C-alpha positions in Angstrom: 55.5 148.4 8.8 52.4 150.1 10.1 52.6 151.1 13.2 50.3 151.6 15.9 49.7 154.9 17.6 48.7 155.0 21.2 47.2 158.3 22.2 48.4 159.0 25.7 47.6 162.3 27.8 49.0 165.3 27.5 49.1 164.9 23.2 52.0 162.4 23.7 52.1 159.7 21.2 54.2 156.1 22.1 54.9 154.4 18.9 55.5 150.6 19.5 56.0 148.1 16.5 53.4 146.2 15.7 55.1 142.9 16.3 56.6 143.3 19.7 54.3 142.3 22.4 54.6 144.8 25.7 56.3 142.2 27.6 59.2 141.8 25.2 59.6 145.4 25.6 63.7 146.3 25.6 63.9 148.1 28.4 61.4 145.9 30.0 63.8 142.8 29.1 66.8 144.3 30.8 65.5 145.0 33.9 63.4 142.0 34.4 67.2 139.9 33.3 68.9 142.2 35.5 66.7 141.3 38.6 66.8 137.5 37.8 71.0 137.8 37.5 70.6 139.3 40.5 68.3 136.5 42.3 70.4 134.0 40.9 73.4 135.8 42.3 71.8 135.8 46.0 70.4 132.5 45.6 73.9 130.7 44.7 75.7 132.9 47.7 73.3 132.0 50.1 73.7 128.3 49.1 77.5 128.5 49.2 77.2 129.7 52.8 75.0 126.7 53.8 77.1 124.3 52.5 80.3 126.1 53.9 78.3 125.6 57.2 77.5 121.8 57.2 80.9 121.3 55.5 82.6 123.0 58.8 80.1 121.2 60.8 80.7 117.9 59.7 84.5 118.0 59.9 83.9 119.5 63.9 81.6 116.4 64.4 84.2 114.4 63.0 86.9 115.9 64.8 85.2 115.1 68.3 84.3 111.6 67.7 87.7 111.1 66.5 89.5 112.4 69.7 86.3 110.9 71.9 87.2 108.0 70.3 91.3 108.2 70.5 90.5 108.8 74.1 90.7 105.8 77.0 87.1 106.1 79.1 87.3 108.4 81.9 86.9 105.0 84.4 89.9 103.2 82.2 92.0 106.3 82.1 91.7 107.7 85.8 92.2 104.6 87.3 95.2 104.6 89.6 98.1 102.0 89.2 99.2 100.3 92.5 102.0 103.0 92.7 99.6 106.1 92.2 97.4 103.9 94.9 100.1 103.9 97.3 101.4 106.9 97.0 98.2 108.8 97.6 97.1 106.5 100.8 100.9 106.9 101.8 100.2 111.2 101.3 97.5 111.0 104.8 100.7 110.1 106.8 103.1 111.6 108.8 106.1 109.3 107.5 104.5 109.6 103.8 108.1 108.3 102.0 109.0 105.4 104.1 105.3 104.3 103.9 105.8 104.6 100.1 109.5 102.7 99.7 108.3 100.5 102.5 105.2 99.2 100.3 106.2 99.8 96.7 109.5 97.8 97.2 107.3 94.6 97.9 107.2 92.0 95.3 104.2 90.9 93.3 102.2 93.9 93.9 98.7 93.5 92.3 98.2 96.1 89.1 95.6 98.0 91.3 95.6 98.6 95.4 92.6 99.9 97.6 92.7 101.7 100.4 92.0 98.8 102.6 94.8 96.4 101.0 97.7 99.1 101.3 96.7 99.3 104.5 96.8 95.7 105.5 100.3 95.8 103.6 101.2 98.6 106.0 99.8 96.8 109.2 102.1 93.9 108.4 105.2 95.4 107.6 104.9 97.5 110.7 104.7 93.7 112.6 107.5 92.5 110.7 109.5 95.9 111.6 108.7 95.5 115.1 109.7 91.6 114.8 112.9 92.5 113.8 113.7 95.0 116.6 111.7 93.1 119.3 115.3 91.3 120.2 117.4 94.1 120.4 117.1 95.1 124.1 117.6 91.1 125.0 121.0 91.5 122.5 122.3 94.5 124.6 121.4 93.2 128.3 124.2 90.4 127.1 126.5 93.3 126.2 125.7 95.8 129.3 127.9 96.2 132.8 125.1 98.6 134.0 122.7 97.5 136.5 120.3 100.1 135.7 120.8 99.6 132.0 120.1 95.7 132.5 117.2 96.9 134.6 115.0 99.1 131.7 116.1 96.9 128.8 114.4 93.9 130.4 111.3 95.8 130.9 111.6 96.9 127.2 112.1 92.9 126.0 108.7 92.4 127.9 107.2 95.8 126.5 108.1 94.8 123.0 106.7 91.4 123.0 103.8 92.9 124.3 103.5 94.9 121.2 104.5 92.3 118.8 101.6 90.7 120.7 99.2 93.5 119.8 100.2 93.9 116.8 99.0 90.0 115.6 96.1 91.0 116.6 95.7 93.4 114.4 97.1 92.0 111.3 94.8 88.9 112.1 91.5 90.9 112.5 92.4 92.1 109.3 94.1 89.3 107.0 90.9 87.9 105.9 89.2 90.6 105.2 91.5 92.7 103.3 89.5 92.9 99.8 86.8 94.6 101.9 85.9 98.2 100.2 86.3 99.2 104.2 86.6 98.1 107.5 83.7 98.1 109.5 83.6 100.3 112.6 83.9 98.2 114.7 86.9 96.2 113.3 88.6 100.2 113.3 88.1 100.8 116.7 89.9 97.3 118.0 92.8 97.6 114.9 93.7 101.5 116.5 93.3 100.0 120.0 95.8 97.4 119.7 98.1 99.5 117.0 97.9 102.2 119.5 98.7 99.7 122.5 102.2 98.8 120.7 103.2 102.4 120.0 102.7 102.7 123.6 105.0 100.3 124.9 107.4 101.7 122.8 107.3 104.9 124.0 107.2 103.2 127.4 110.7 101.6 126.6 112.3 104.5 125.7 110.6 106.5 129.3 112.2 104.0 131.3 115.7 104.2 129.8 115.4 107.8 129.8 114.6 107.4 133.3 117.3 105.2 134.4 119.4 107.4 132.4 120.9 104.2 130.1 123.5 104.9 127.9 121.8 102.5 125.1 118.6 105.2 125.5 120.0 107.1 121.7 120.8 103.9 120.3 117.5 102.2 120.8 115.4 104.9 119.7 117.7 104.6 116.4 117.3 101.0 116.2 113.3 101.3 116.3 112.7 104.0 114.7 111.8 102.2 111.1 109.4 100.3 113.3 107.7 103.4 114.9 107.4 105.2 111.8 105.4 102.1 110.0 103.2 101.9 113.1 102.6 106.0 112.9 101.8 105.2 109.4 99.2 102.3 109.7 97.4 104.1 112.4 97.2 107.3 110.2 95.9 105.4 107.3 93.0 103.7 109.6 92.2 106.9 110.9 91.4 108.4 107.4 89.7 105.2 105.7 86.8 106.4 105.1 87.6 109.6 103.6 90.3 107.7 101.5 87.8 105.0 99.9 85.4 108.0 98.6 88.1 110.0 97.1 89.2 106.3 95.4 85.7 105.8 94.2 85.5 109.3 92.9 88.4 108.7 90.7 87.5 105.5 89.6 83.9 106.5 88.4 
């Protein structure tokens, strides 16, 4: 078959078969195939990378949704039950153990307690304890032969009756408003005065027995210790009422 001789510069001759177009040059075709293969490989790798990233993102999103769905909403998971609420409120008192045990031992407590309700329960317990010990001085009078002790115990009996009256006023002022979020400033001031007066009555009784050098002083102090602790706890809760309400609000929201 004839060939077409192309004369190029410098006297060189290139012989190319006439029936093969320049674009079908074997050397050019091989180079083109290599470039195509490399390009295809790059595209394939890119697709694999993109696919892998997409799969990882999907898994991460699915996992996050799964955890979110399986977790109790914050407003519920952070809600305090009655035991936790009581323990938190009692933590501000001087006698947290007696505060917690006296309230948590009550029957038919609601599933959740507000600071206001814990205070109301604490105040009612204080009144109950005080009533129980208010008759103790009268009981001792009937058993004592010491004139100075009898005189001091009569003062104690009168003081304890007054203390009961003071706590009755306190309970009456908050019992109807136990569902409120917080007492008003005026209510807090009144209740604080009544509880403080009741505690002062007890201390005055002790002072009188001590002045008379009564032999029953330690016995009376021991008998009313629980009542003293309960009133102290109620007074501490009342003093911290606003901060406790704020803390409960932060926890529940």
